[in-house]
N, C-alpha and C positions, 0 to 999 in steps of 0.2 A: 411705211406704215396703215392701215388701216384709221380711217378718220374716227370710226367708233372704238379703236382702241388707244389712240393717240390722247393720252391723260397727261403727257408730261406737262405742258404748258401750264395748264391749270393747277396741278399740285406744285410744279417748282415756283408760282405766284405763291401756293397756302405756304409753303416752307420759308419762301422769303420774307411774307408778312411776318412770321412767326418770329424771324430773325430779328425783324426789324420793332418790336414791338414789347412791351413786359407783358410776360406770358405769368398768369396766377394759378400757379396750380395750388390746390387747398391745403392749408398749413399742415394738416395731418398726414398727408401724403407727402410733403414737401422732401423729408430729409430721405425718405425710402426710395423717393425715385433719384434721388441724386445718389446713392449708395450709402449712408452714412446712418450712423445714428443706429438705435434700436430696432433692428427687423421688424418685432412685435407690435411697434409702436401705434399702428392704424389699425390692428385689430379691434374688432366690437368691444372687445372687455375692457380695452385702455380707452374708449371713447364717453365722451359726456354724452349726454341727453338721449340714453339707454331707453326702449321702449319694455316697461317692466311689463306689462299685458300687452300678449298679442293674439288678437282675435285669429287663429287658425285655420276660419273658416270651414270648408271641405278636404283640408290637409287627412284630416285623422278620419277612417273609414269607420272605428269604432272604438271603447273602451280599452279592449286590448293593446289593439294599435296603439296607442297613446301609451300604455303603460312596457308594451316591447320596445317604444325608441327610447324611454329615460328608464332604465333596466336598473340604475342605483337610486331610484327614488321610488315613496311610496307616493298614492294619492289622495287625496279628498275632495270629492266632489260637492260643489253647493250649487244650486239653484237660484235662480234669477231672486228669489226671498230672502235667500241668506241663510238657507236652511239645510241641510242635507241630501244629496240627490243621489238614490239606491239608483237609479234606470241609468243611471250616465252615457245617455245619448249625444251624439255630435250633433251641432258644431259644439266647440270648447274656446273659450278664453282661458288662458294658459297664466297662470303670475308665475313669469319667469324668477326663481328664486337667489339672493344676492350670489352664492355660491357659485350658481349658473353666469351669471355676468360678472364674473370678478376670475382674474388669474390664480394662479396655486399659490404666488407669496402671499395674495392676501387670506387666503385658507386659514383658517382655523387648523387646531391641531388635531390631527387623525382622520383628516382630510382624506378622501380617496377620489384621484383622477379618473376621470370616466373616459375611454377611449370611442372616439368618434364625435360626440356630440363636443369633446374638449370640455366638459362641465367640472367644477372642483365644490364639493360638500363643503357649506357655510351655514349657520344660522342667520335667517333673513325675516324680515316683517311678513312675507306673504308664504312662507313655510315654516314648520316645526318639526322638532323630532317625534318619529313615533315607532319604539320598538329598536331605538339606533338606528334609523335610518330616515332620509330627511324625507318630510310630503310635501308633495306642490299642491297647491291650491288650484285647483280647477271649477271655473264656472260654467255650467250647463245652461244653454238659453234656447227658448226656440225660435228660428228665424224668421222674423216676420215675413206674413202672409203678402205677397206682392202683387195676387191680382188672381181674376176667374179664370183667365183665358192660358192656353196652353203655354202660349209666347211668354206668357209672365214669371214660370216656373225657373230658377236658375238651373244651369248646366253643372253638374256634379263632378266631381274629381273620380275615378274607380281604381288610380293607381296607390296600390299597398308600399308607400316609401319606406325605406330601412331606416333605422337610426341613424347611421350617416349622413344621407339624404334628408333629414328632419336638421340635421345639424348643420347641413350647408343653409338650408331653408332659413333657419334662426339667423344665422350668421347673414345671410343676404339681407333680409327684413332690417336689420338692426343698422345704424351710420358705421361707417368706417369703411375698409378694405377687407372685403372678401375672394378668397382665392381657391377654386375649387379643379380639382386634378379629377379627370374623370375617365379612366381606361375605357376601352372599346365596349360598348352594349350595356353601361352602369347607368344609363338613364340619365346622360346630361341637359338632355332637350326639356324633360318634365321637370325635371330641377329647377332649371331656369323659369319655366313655365309658372311653375306654382311658385318660385319668389317673388314674381310678377304678378300674379294675382295674390298673393297674398300683401303684397306692399300695397297694392292698388286698393285692398279695403281696409288696409290701417292709417294707409296716408293718402286719402281719397285727392288730398288738392296738391299733388307732388305730380311732376312728369318724369316719366322715365324714355331714356335713350337707347334704343336697342343697335347693337352692333355686332355686325359678323360681317367674316372673311367674303364668303362663298352667297349670291344669291339663291342655289339651294336651301343652304342651313338656314337662309333668315324665310324663306317661304315654309319650310320645316316645323320652324320656330311660330311663324304666324299662323298655319295651319290649327297648330295646339294651342294657340293664345285663344283662337276664336272659340275652341271649346270648353274655356274656362267661363266663369261667371263676370266677365268685364264688357263694359257695352261695347257695341261694334261699333256705334259713334265716335267713342275714344281712339280709335286704332288707325295710325296711316301708313301707309308704305310708301318711302321714295324711293326713287331709282328705275332703274330699266328693268329689273326681274319680276315687274309685280306682276306682268303678263302671264308666268309661269304660278298663279298660286292655283291652285288644283279649289276653286269655289266660285259660287256664283255671282258671289259680291266683288264690289273693285276697290280697292282700299288705295289707290292711287290719292294724288290731292283733286286731280279732276275729278274721279270717281265717287270721292266722299263727297265732294261739292255737289255733283251731280244726285248723291244719294241723300243727300240733306236737302234739297231743293224738292226732292220728289217725297221724301219723308213727312216734309213741311206740310203738302197738298193733305195727304196722308192724314194727317191731326188736324190740320184745321176742319176737313171731311167732318173728321169726329167729332169736332168741339158742334159743327153745325147740329150735328145727330143729339148730341146730348140739349141742345139748348131748344131744340124741336120738342126732348123729351119733357122738358122742364116747361112748356108753353112760353117761351121767350122769344118774341117776333123778329127782334132786332137782328140785324145781318152780323152775329158776333165771330164770326170765321172768314172775316176778310182779311185781315192781318194776323200778325204775333201780336203784334200790339192790342189791337181790338181782344183776341183770346184774352188777353193779359189781365182786362179789365174786367172782362165778363167769369174769368175766375175769383177775381178779388169781391166782387158785386154780387155773384148771385151762387156761385158752388161753395167757396170757402163757408160764406155766410151762412147756407144751407145745412152744411157740416156740424157746424156750430154749432146750430139751432136743433139738430137732430142728440148731439152730445147731451146738451143740456136735457132735453127730453128724456131721455133714455138714464140719465142719472140718478139713481135711486130705485130703479125698478127692476132690480136686477130677478125680483123673483116672475116676473112676467115673463114667460119665456119665449112670448109672439110679438113682443114690443118692437124689437130691433125689423124685425120683416116689416111689420105694419108700419115705422117711422119713417122707414130708409128713403131719403129724398132721392135717389138714381136709381130705384129698382128697374125703372122702365130702360133706362138706358143698358143695364145689364141683363135684360131679359133676353139677349142673343147667346148666354155664354152654353158650355156646350152642357153643363151639367147645373142644372139650380141651385141657385147661392145661398138661400137661407131655409134652414129645416124646420124653423119652428117650436124646433124641441129641447135647448137648448140655447139660454143667454148667452155663455161665454165663449160657444163654438158659432152663433150668428155675429157675436161683435166682433168676431177675429175675422169673419168675412166680411163685414163691413168697413172694419179696416182697410184691409188687403184690397177691395174695390176702391176706395178711398185714395190708396196709393198708388194703385193703378192710375185713377186721374190725376193726381201728384206728379208722377213721372211723366205721364202727358203733358201736361201744360208745363214743364221743367224743360222739356226737348222741345218746346213752342220756343220758350225763352232762349233756349240757346240755339234756336232758327233765325232768330229776329235779325241776328247780324248779319246774315244772309239776305235779309230784304235791304237794309241801308246800303249794303256795300252792292254795288252794281255790277263790276268788271268780274271777271274769273280770274284774271289775277289775284286783285284784292282777296275774294273770297277764299283760295287759296290759300293765301297765304295766312289770312286771320285762324284758319281753319289749324295751320301746320305752329303757328306761335303763340295759340289763345288758348284753341278749344282741344286738341288733340294730348290725351294722357298717355300714351305708348306710341312714341314713334321711332319705328324701325328702317334703318338703311345701311349699306355695306359701308366698309372701311374708305374703300376708292372712292362713292359718293362723298360722304361727310370730307375728304380732303379736296375734292372737285369745286365742291359748292360753300366752303367754309365763309366766302367772301360773301355769300347773299346769306347767309344765316347769319350772322354780325349785324349787316346792314336791317336786316327785317327786327333784329332782338329777341331772335329765336334763346328760350332759356329752358333750364332741364334741371331738376336736383338729383336725379340717379342714371347712373352709367351702369349698364348690363352689356358685356360682351363676351358674347359666343365665340368657339375658335380662335381664344385668343394667343396660343398659341401657334398658331400659323400666323398672326398678323407681325408686320415686320415693326418695329419700336416708334419709327416715325408717325405708323399708321395708327399705333395704339393712343399715340401721345395728341393727336390732331383733336379727334373726339370728345378731350376732355375739355379742349380751348374752342366749342362751336358756339359758346356764349359769353359775350363781356362780363366783367366782373362788376362786382357792386359795394362800392364805397372801398376798393383795392381790395376786395377778398372774393373768395371764388364760391360760387352758392353752390357747390357740388358738394354733396352728403354721403353718398354713398358710391363706391366703385366696386363693382362685381365681375372679376375675370374667371371665367369657364372654360379651360383646353386640358392639352393633354400634351407635355414636353416630351415624353416617351413617344410620340409620331411624328408626323413630318413636318420640318420646318417652315417658315414663310420661305418662298422660291426666290433667291438671287443667281442672277445668270452671269455676273460678273466675277469669276474668280477670286482678284483681287480684292473686292469688297467682301467676299463669301469669307474666305479663311483669313484674311489681316486685318477687316474690319471687325469682324466678327458680327457682317449687318445682317445676317441670318438668325440671331439670336434674337429671339422675340423678348416683349419685356414679359410676358409671364416666365418663360425660360429665366430671365435674368433675376426675377423677385424669388424663385425657386432658388435659386444656386445662393441667393444674398442669404436665405434661411427665414424670408418671409413664411410665418405659419397659414399652413392651407388646409383642406379638408379633402381629404381621398375617396372616392366612393369606390366601396370595395366587394361588390354583387355583380355580377353579369347578367343579363337576361335578353341575351342576344343567341349565344352559341350553344350547340350540347358541349355538355363538358370535356369530352374529349377535345373536341378542337378546340377548346377556351386553353387547354393546357400546352398548346403550341407557342401562345404568347404570354397567359399568366407569371410565366416564370421573370418577364419584367418587369412585374409590379409586387406591391408590398400587399400579401394577405388578398389579391384577387378571389374571390368565391365566384359561387352560382347561386342566383335567386333559386327560390322553390320552384318556382313556375318551369326553370328550364330541368328540375330534376324530376318534377312532377306530371308534366304534359305530354300526353301519348305521342305527339309527332317525334320529340325528340328521342324514341325512345324504339321507333322504328328505324328498320334501315333503307336506306336508297334503293329503292327497284333497279335491279340489272347489274349492282355493284355489290362486292364483296364486303369493303368497307366505306366508312363515312369518308374519310380523308387518306389520300395515299398519295406518294411521290410516284411519277412515272417517268423513269430512263427513255429520253428519247433520243439515241444514235443518231449518226451523220444522215441527212436524208441525200441520194445521188449522189454521194461523195464529198456532201458541205454540210457544215453546220451554219455560223452566224455569218453572215457576209454584210457588207456594209456598203451598197451603193451610192448612198452618201456621206461627210464625214458624219459620225454620231450618231448616222442612221441606222441603228443595227435591225438587222432581221433574221429570222430562220425559219424556215420554208417550211422542213419537219414538223417543228413544234407546229406550227401554224396549222398544217394538214391535219396534225395527229387531234386537236385541239376542236378543228371543226366537226371531225369525224367523231367523237365523243358526244359534241351537241346533238347529233344527228338520230345518235344513237338512243340519246334522251327523249329527244322528239318523238321518236317512233315508238318507245313505250309509254309517250303519253304523257311526259314532264311539261309543263305549262314554258313558253318560252318565254313568258314576263318574270319566271323564278331564277331565270340563267341568267348570267353573266360573265362574259369575258373579260379577262385582266391581263395587262402586257407591263412589263418596268420602262417597255420603251416606245416611244411614238412610231418608228419605224415598223414594230411589230403588229403595233394597234391596226396601223393601215393594211399591212399584208393580211390580217384575218381579216378585216372588214372586205378586201377586194375578195378572198374566196369565198366567205359569205355571202356577198352579192351575185357569186358565179354560181355558188352550189345550191344555197337555200332561201334567200332573199324572195322569190318569186315565185318558188316551188310552196304549194299549200299544207303539206303535211310538215314543214319545217321553218318557214317563215325568221325573222332576225330575231335574235335574243334579245333580251330586255337591254342591255348597256354593251358594247365592245370599246373600253378607255383602258388608259393607264391608270397604273394602281394611286398616284399622284392625285389623279382628276376624281378618281371615287374615293378618295377620305371622306370619314362623314356619313357613306351609304353603306348599303347592306342589301345583300340579296340570298335566299334559301340555298344557289347552289352557285358556285365559284368556280371555273376553269381558269389555272392561272400561268401563264407561258412567262420563264424566268429569261429564256431568248440566248444568253450567253453560253459560248464553248468555249473559247479561249482565256479569258479573263474574268471574274466576280463581276468586275465594274460598280454600279451605284449601291447595287443591294448590299454591298458589304456595309452599308447605313441602317444599322440593328433599326432603326426608327423604320425606315419602309417595308422590312421586312414584317413588322409589327402590324403595320397597316394594310400588309397583303395579306397576312393570316387571319385577320379578324374580321374580314368582310362578311365571311360568311355562315349561315348559320346552320344548313342540316347537311353539307357535302362541300369536300374541299379538295379540288384534283390539281397535286403542282405538275405542270410537266417541263422539265428541266433535262440536264448534263450533269448525272450523278457524280462521276469523278469529279470535276470542277467544286460542284457545291459544298460535298462534304467535308474537303480539305480547308473550307473557309474557317477560322478557327472564331470570327466572330458569330456566326450562324449556327455554331454546334448545339444550343439546347433546343431549336426546335429541328436540327435535320436529325439530330440522335434519333427522338420520336419517331420522324417519318420513315428513317429510315430501318426502324426496328417491325416494316410492312414490306413486304416483296416489291423489289421498284420496276416489276411488269404490271399493266394494268389488271386487274382480278376483277373479271364479270362474274355474274351469275345466269347463264343464258338459259334456265329454265323460267325464269320470270319474265313474263311476257308486257306487263303492265305496271301503271303507276297509280296508286300506293300498292303496296304490300304489307303485310301481315308480320313477318320476321323481324325479330326484336336485332336492334344494331348488335347486339354482343353477339351473336350467332351469324358467322361470315360464311358458313357453309363451304362446299366444294367449289370453291372460287376458282376459274379457268383463267389461266395468264395468258394474256395475250402478247404473243412475241414481240410485235411491232405495227408500226402502220399500215404496212400492207394488210396485215392479218385483220388489221379494224376496220380498214377499209372494205374487207370481204364479209366481214359482218354485219355489216351498214348496210351493204349492198342486200346479201341474204334476206335481214330482217324489212329491205325495204320491199323487195318480192313480197314476201309473205303478206305483209300488210297491203300491197296492192291487189293479191288474189283473194283476199278475203272481203276487201271494199269490193272487188266486182260480183263476189259471190253472193254480198248483202242487196246488192244493186239487181241482179236477175231475181233473187228471192222477192223483192220489192216488187219487179216487175210481173212477175209470174202472179202474184197476188195479185197486184192491179186487174189483172186481165181474168183474173177468176175470184170474183167477189165472192163467189158462193163458197164457203168455209168447210163444204162436205167435200168439193171437189179435192184428190189426191194430189199434189205432184209429184 
């Protein structure tokens, strides 16, 4: 084995340690984990210490979004003064009624169960009946001004969450076990990020551990968290995949330490500038400690004097501007801070400026530990165990480093696990035990598992373990089979509705978001193709179908050549290579297609390499606009007989899916019938619209036109060759025209 991949010894040590010590699973999760008792016992509605009031921050985009999320309730909006607020602008603090926080058995007679949020109607202190429907009291408030600079403005959510997603967010914020089943394209990652965002703002002192199966998923999640209103200094990413994060900032331990030290110097320079504007000669910006004394003696005292001077002077509109002690410091803002025309507006701006200063000195206080700790290792460990509020890693890293986490005294309150249906049960269990118990009890308050048991399970190569030990059953899948309540997201926003029909039969009530029904790109056809999805029957090529140069290393040259020819055709029409991915169900075919791509396309400027050439299993959790899928087998169906693999294969495409396979084999497979019946309603010869010469086109997807049916691989190769020569002639003509114009700059000269 390669040393980087050989994790056996470290993981075996972690498992041995777990077997030789008392494992403290939280009491509320204990019985469910062992598989007995009430499956719903750990649901948030059965838990004590529920949050009765939840500040949803930027979750709701407007009042109508809030109403749509709770369709069985009326709303009563009150302002900070307790009076009714007619404008009802977000953000909102929602008083969750007792009916929403209790199970059906406790609901009063006449209550109705709601789908999605799983709420039940009941009378409560923070709700009242209005016209036969219960009303929820919602408090509106104006977010505090964070400061006059652009970087002070909080980042806002733009996703219009569905009622079911709102139910998942509420469940995730409350204590207990939350399980979210997310079919392809239903916004699992957006939901997880919003749970983290709301959780951070409602429980700012708590720490959350974020676990995924793959580095790719962890990076996707992390990049979205950075777009929310969670301070960057509280984010930490552990493990090797951090280098792949598409961001200028570093989130590894060393990167965060360096960022904190650099930030310390920036803040101390700002403290020096503040001292100069206040005419204080001392060297107050020497260390974080001296800055702290400066804050108490000079900054906070001046602020208190300013508030005392302004008290009772609401009639004087210019007093805030005249008396504000730090106006010289804020003279470099993009826009003037004070207008001098309204006391309320200027006082709000003054409080925003002071909040900017408060945040600045709070950050310096957090940097103080980095002055006292001298070694890089100590600083990194302090960052991980004390400062970071969101710590992210893969399940493999958690298993490798468990001993180190325990030695350092790592603590966390919440566990959020993405892709949990792909994670082995032991790999799900280990992250729950990365901290030592406190007084014989686990500190864990929330466990949020997000996954999809209808997609691929964990990979177990040993067939005995897989089949007879059910080792490929994840903890998530086991909980679903035990009957643990879960929230199933029910609206996909990834694929055209017609492509989504190929796999939505596997789910309960999976519909489409308005976005995919209304957005223009989902209505326009794919240039050069008669259909947006199609099955292409590939006969034997050179007298051969599938072949096996090594055991289990299946290849199919005919399909590989056909797929690459279609890729070349798309590139000649102007499809971006970054929008095309080529998938196969076997590693052998993946390597064969890569070889053909390297030989035919890689170094050619008109073609280049596609975004990815990989296997279906590796591509789970990712997507692209156009997918070319090779099923390889011609003698036996093989492991595609597992419907979960078919669901993954057909759900990766957004706008176009083209499946290359042996029709006579796959149409007889009983397990795959619901999908292949739909695919076979269309011709099994590739249908092209040869009159379309460039991407995109304005033809609507329902208008398939008079598609030209390609007889086979040889004809497809001829079409590509013909298109290529046309393209080259066009380029030569353009080049000749440019050269002629360069030779005759006078526009009156006729060529």
